[in-house]
C-alpha positions in Angstrom: 155.6 312.3 40.0 153.3 309.7 40.7 149.3 310.0 40.5 148.8 309.8 43.8 151.5 313.2 45.4 148.4 315.6 45.2 146.3 313.4 47.5 147.5 314.6 50.8 147.2 313.2 54.1 145.0 310.5 53.0 146.9 307.6 53.6 144.3 305.0 54.6 142.4 306.1 51.0 145.3 305.9 49.1 146.4 302.5 50.4 142.6 300.9 49.2 142.6 302.8 46.0 146.1 301.5 45.2 144.8 297.9 46.0 141.8 298.2 43.5 144.1 299.9 41.0 146.7 296.9 40.9 143.3 294.3 41.1 141.9 296.3 38.0 145.1 296.3 36.3 145.4 292.6 36.8 141.9 292.1 35.6 142.3 293.8 32.2 145.8 292.1 31.6 143.9 288.6 32.4 141.2 289.5 29.9 143.5 290.8 27.1 145.4 287.6 27.5 142.2 285.9 27.5 142.8 284.3 30.8 140.2 283.6 33.9 140.6 286.9 36.1 140.9 286.3 39.7 137.8 285.8 41.5 138.9 288.1 44.3 139.5 291.8 43.8 139.3 295.1 45.8 138.4 296.6 42.5 134.5 297.3 42.2 132.9 299.5 39.2 131.2 302.2 41.8 133.0 304.5 44.6 131.6 307.0 46.9 134.4 309.5 48.1 133.1 311.2 51.0 134.6 313.9 52.9 134.5 317.9 54.1 135.4 320.7 51.7 138.7 321.2 51.2 139.7 317.1 51.8 140.8 316.4 48.3 137.6 314.1 47.0 138.2 315.2 43.4 141.4 314.6 43.3 141.5 311.6 44.5 138.5 310.3 42.2 141.0 311.7 39.5 144.2 310.2 41.0 142.5 306.8 40.7 140.7 307.1 37.5 144.8 307.8 36.2 145.7 305.0 38.0 143.1 303.0 36.3 144.2 304.1 32.7 147.8 303.6 33.6 149.6 302.1 30.4 153.4 302.4 32.0 155.9 299.4 31.0 157.0 299.0 34.6 153.7 297.1 35.6 154.9 294.4 34.2 158.2 294.4 36.3 155.8 294.9 39.3 155.3 298.5 39.6 152.1 300.3 40.8 149.6 301.7 38.5 149.7 305.4 38.4 153.3 306.1 37.6 152.0 309.7 36.3 154.1 310.0 33.4 152.4 307.4 30.8 150.1 309.0 27.9 147.0 307.7 30.2 148.2 309.1 33.3 148.9 312.2 31.7 145.7 312.7 29.8 143.6 311.5 32.5 145.3 314.6 34.8 144.8 317.1 32.4 141.5 316.1 31.3 141.9 315.2 27.8 141.9 311.4 28.2 139.0 310.2 25.9 137.5 307.5 28.2 137.2 309.8 31.3 134.5 312.0 32.0 134.4 314.4 34.8 131.1 315.8 35.4 131.1 319.2 37.5 128.4 322.0 38.0 128.2 325.8 38.3 124.6 325.5 38.9 122.4 324.8 42.0 121.4 321.1 40.6 122.0 318.4 38.0 118.8 317.8 36.2 116.8 314.8 34.7 118.2 315.7 31.3 121.8 315.7 31.9 121.9 312.5 34.1 120.4 310.9 30.5 123.0 311.9 28.7 125.4 310.6 31.4 123.8 307.1 31.6 124.1 307.0 27.7 127.5 307.6 28.0 128.4 305.4 30.8 127.0 302.5 28.2 129.7 302.6 26.1 132.9 300.9 25.6 136.1 302.6 26.2 137.7 304.2 23.1 140.8 303.3 23.4 141.5 303.3 27.2 141.7 300.5 29.4 138.1 301.4 31.1 135.1 304.2 30.9 135.7 306.1 33.7 132.9 308.5 34.9 134.1 311.4 37.7 130.7 313.0 39.3 132.5 315.6 41.4 128.9 317.3 42.6 126.7 313.9 43.4 125.3 316.0 46.0 123.6 318.3 43.4 121.7 315.4 41.7 118.0 316.1 41.9 115.9 313.1 43.1 114.5 312.8 39.5 118.2 312.7 38.1 119.1 310.2 41.2 116.6 307.8 40.1 118.1 307.9 36.6 121.3 307.4 37.9 120.3 304.3 40.0 119.8 302.3 37.1 123.3 302.6 35.7 125.1 302.1 38.6 123.2 298.9 39.9 124.1 297.5 36.1 127.0 298.9 34.6 128.8 298.4 31.5 131.7 295.8 32.2 134.1 298.6 31.5 132.8 301.3 33.4 133.8 302.8 36.8 131.9 305.4 38.7 133.4 307.8 40.5 130.6 309.7 42.9 131.9 312.8 45.2 129.8 314.4 48.0 130.2 316.2 51.1 128.7 313.2 53.3 127.2 309.7 52.7 123.7 311.6 53.4 124.2 313.7 50.5 123.6 310.9 48.4 120.4 308.9 48.1 120.5 305.4 49.8 119.8 303.4 47.0 122.7 305.0 45.0 124.8 304.5 48.2 124.4 301.0 48.8 125.4 300.3 45.6 129.2 301.9 45.9 132.5 301.2 48.1 132.6 304.4 50.3 135.8 306.0 51.1 136.1 308.8 53.8 138.2 311.4 53.6 139.5 313.7 56.2 140.9 316.9 56.5 144.8 317.2 55.5 146.6 318.6 58.2 148.3 322.0 57.8 152.0 320.7 57.0 151.0 318.6 54.2 148.6 321.4 52.5 151.8 323.9 52.7 153.9 321.1 51.1 152.0 320.9 48.3 151.6 324.7 47.6 155.4 325.0 48.0 156.3 321.7 46.0 153.5 322.1 43.5 152.4 325.7 42.6 156.0 327.6 43.8 154.5 329.2 47.1 157.1 330.8 49.3 157.0 328.4 52.4 155.5 331.3 55.2 153.0 332.5 52.5 151.9 329.0 51.8 151.7 327.9 55.6 149.5 331.0 56.6 147.3 330.1 53.8 147.2 326.7 54.9 146.6 327.6 58.6 143.9 330.3 58.0 142.1 328.2 55.8 142.4 324.9 58.2 143.7 322.6 55.5 141.3 323.4 52.7 143.7 323.0 49.7 141.5 324.9 47.2 140.9 327.8 49.3 144.7 327.7 50.4 145.9 328.1 47.1 143.5 330.8 46.1 144.5 332.4 49.3 148.2 332.5 48.8 147.8 333.3 45.1 145.0 335.6 44.7 144.9 339.4 46.2 141.0 339.5 46.0 140.4 336.9 48.0 142.9 338.3 50.8 140.7 341.1 50.8 137.5 339.5 50.7 139.0 337.5 54.1 140.1 341.0 55.8 136.9 342.2 55.4 135.2 339.2 57.1 137.4 339.2 60.1 136.4 343.1 60.7 132.9 342.0 61.2 132.9 341.0 64.9 134.2 344.3 65.9 132.0 346.0 64.2 129.0 345.1 64.9 128.9 347.1 68.8 125.6 348.7 67.9 122.7 348.2 65.3 123.9 350.8 62.5 127.1 348.6 62.9 125.4 345.4 62.5 123.5 346.8 59.3 126.6 348.2 57.6 128.6 345.1 58.2 125.9 342.7 57.0 125.3 344.6 53.8 129.1 344.9 53.0 129.4 341.1 53.4 126.3 340.8 50.8 128.3 343.6 48.5 131.4 341.6 48.9 130.2 338.5 47.9 127.9 340.0 44.8 131.5 341.7 43.5 133.2 338.1 43.9 130.2 336.7 41.8 130.3 339.6 39.4 134.0 339.0 38.9 133.6 335.1 38.2 130.6 335.9 35.6 132.8 338.8 33.8 135.5 335.9 33.1 133.1 333.3 32.1 130.3 334.9 30.9 131.4 337.1 27.9 133.3 334.5 26.1 130.2 331.9 26.7 128.2 334.5 25.2 130.2 335.2 22.1 131.0 331.5 21.5 127.3 331.1 21.5 126.6 333.5 19.2 129.5 332.5 17.1 128.1 329.3 17.1 124.7 330.3 16.3 125.9 332.0 12.9 125.5 335.2 13.9 126.5 338.3 11.6 129.5 340.3 12.0 127.2 343.3 13.5 125.8 341.1 16.2 122.6 340.5 14.4 121.3 336.9 15.4 119.5 334.7 13.2 115.8 333.7 13.2 114.8 331.0 15.3 118.0 331.3 17.8 116.3 333.6 20.4 115.5 330.8 23.0 118.5 329.4 23.0 120.2 332.7 23.8 117.3 333.3 26.1 118.4 329.3 27.6 122.3 330.6 28.0 121.5 334.0 29.9 119.1 331.6 32.6 121.8 329.4 32.7 124.5 332.1 33.6 121.7 333.8 36.0 121.9 330.6 37.8 125.4 329.9 37.9 125.6 333.8 39.5 123.6 333.1 41.9 125.4 329.6 43.1 129.0 331.8 42.7 127.3 334.6 45.3 125.8 332.1 47.4 129.5 330.0 47.4 131.1 333.2 48.1 128.7 333.9 51.0 129.1 330.3 52.3 132.8 330.8 52.6 132.9 334.1 54.1 130.3 332.3 57.0 133.0 329.6 57.3 135.9 332.3 58.0 133.3 333.8 60.7 133.2 330.4 62.2 137.0 330.0 62.3 137.4 333.6 64.1 135.0 332.4 66.9 136.3 329.1 66.8 139.6 330.9 67.6 138.3 333.0 70.2 136.5 330.0 72.2 140.2 328.4 72.0 141.6 331.3 73.7 139.0 331.7 76.4 139.0 327.7 77.3 142.9 328.0 77.4 143.6 325.3 74.6 146.6 324.8 73.5 145.1 324.0 69.4 146.8 325.9 67.0 145.3 329.3 66.2 144.0 329.5 62.7 143.9 332.9 62.2 147.1 334.2 64.1 147.4 337.4 61.4 144.1 338.9 63.1 145.4 338.1 66.8 144.6 341.5 68.0 140.9 341.1 67.3 141.0 337.2 68.6 142.2 338.6 72.1 140.0 341.8 72.2 136.6 339.4 71.7 138.1 336.8 73.9 138.3 339.3 76.9 135.4 341.2 76.3 132.8 337.9 76.3 132.5 334.6 77.5 132.7 331.0 75.9 129.2 330.7 76.4 128.6 333.9 74.4 131.0 332.8 72.0 129.1 329.5 71.4 125.8 331.2 70.7 127.8 333.7 68.1 128.9 330.2 66.8 125.1 329.1 66.6 123.7 332.4 65.1 126.1 331.4 62.0 125.2 327.8 61.8 121.9 328.9 61.6 123.0 331.7 58.8 124.0 329.1 56.5 121.0 327.1 57.1 118.9 330.0 56.6 120.9 330.4 53.3 120.2 326.9 52.5 116.4 327.2 53.2 116.8 330.1 50.4 115.9 333.3 52.6 116.8 336.3 51.3 120.9 336.7 51.8 120.6 340.2 53.0 117.7 339.3 55.5 120.1 336.2 56.5 123.2 338.3 57.2 121.2 341.1 58.8 119.4 338.7 61.3 123.2 337.0 62.4 125.0 340.2 62.7 122.2 341.2 65.6 122.9 337.6 67.0 126.7 338.5 67.0 126.1 341.7 68.8 123.8 340.0 71.3 126.2 337.1 72.2 
């Protein structure tokens, strides 16, 4: 399986990255033979992958990194880099390649301290691979100070260092950084292509895969979770009941509280899976005794860990809420499609009765106002408005139509 097989529905991006990987391979081979590399090249030292959530930005970046590290002997016979089977490809894709650093954050931002360490790493020569590749999956979460630290490294990189930055849109990255990157825009993959990946790679039944892909409107990660996680399906079912429960103020407030509770429960489940092991590992590293007693001078490290876990839990709850609001937007988009007699495929066929009921009881203008209310709620959450207050305001707006 070639490294590009999971880059779903991105033919143009695939073509550009394949050409760059071929030129990069030619350059490295020429340097190894002490020959002069070609002057013209589609390869560059910094790339910016943008696209809507679920488009596969980080997947494309990982595939490109694997192609850059490919050591397949077929390359000498005209084969393309990125075979998927050699040691360079395999270790990159599973995350164990010594010269491929993948940076993602479970916090709300990436600060100066972490970025400085990343820049230091970027100045090193490849330990054994062909390139030093740094994938920054959440480039949109860089603080302004961190972005300024990164700028110098992107502007004057080491000879064999490649930066692969990922962000939802080009506006999410500092202008000074994006102007020094080659920009690739990914699109939302077709529903059929996402379903095919779930069937082929994850062994999911075709009907379940198509239903999940359609419900998530082409979001690969969410589709996989919806198809495999019963909790995700239960959470989505709760969200899609909300439009029918806002008939009075009491119903609005109750529905808003349940939505917040569901997001908090989701965040707690994620925290339980990570925090306990993380805390135990930290205690062991600091030399805790068998009875759990911590050595002197370690309270600060434990407090820093607790603060980090708290910030991660806050982000997890926000992400869960944002996912719920995305599902809600998709519901009203389907309602609007029914009201306008559009032939566009519906995403939420499993709740068709609810869609028909809301469509008959309202007007297209009212549906648009409800979509605007959901968007306003997301903006309020981005502005750090108290989540319950923001969702209650949205619920009341949904009732008014």
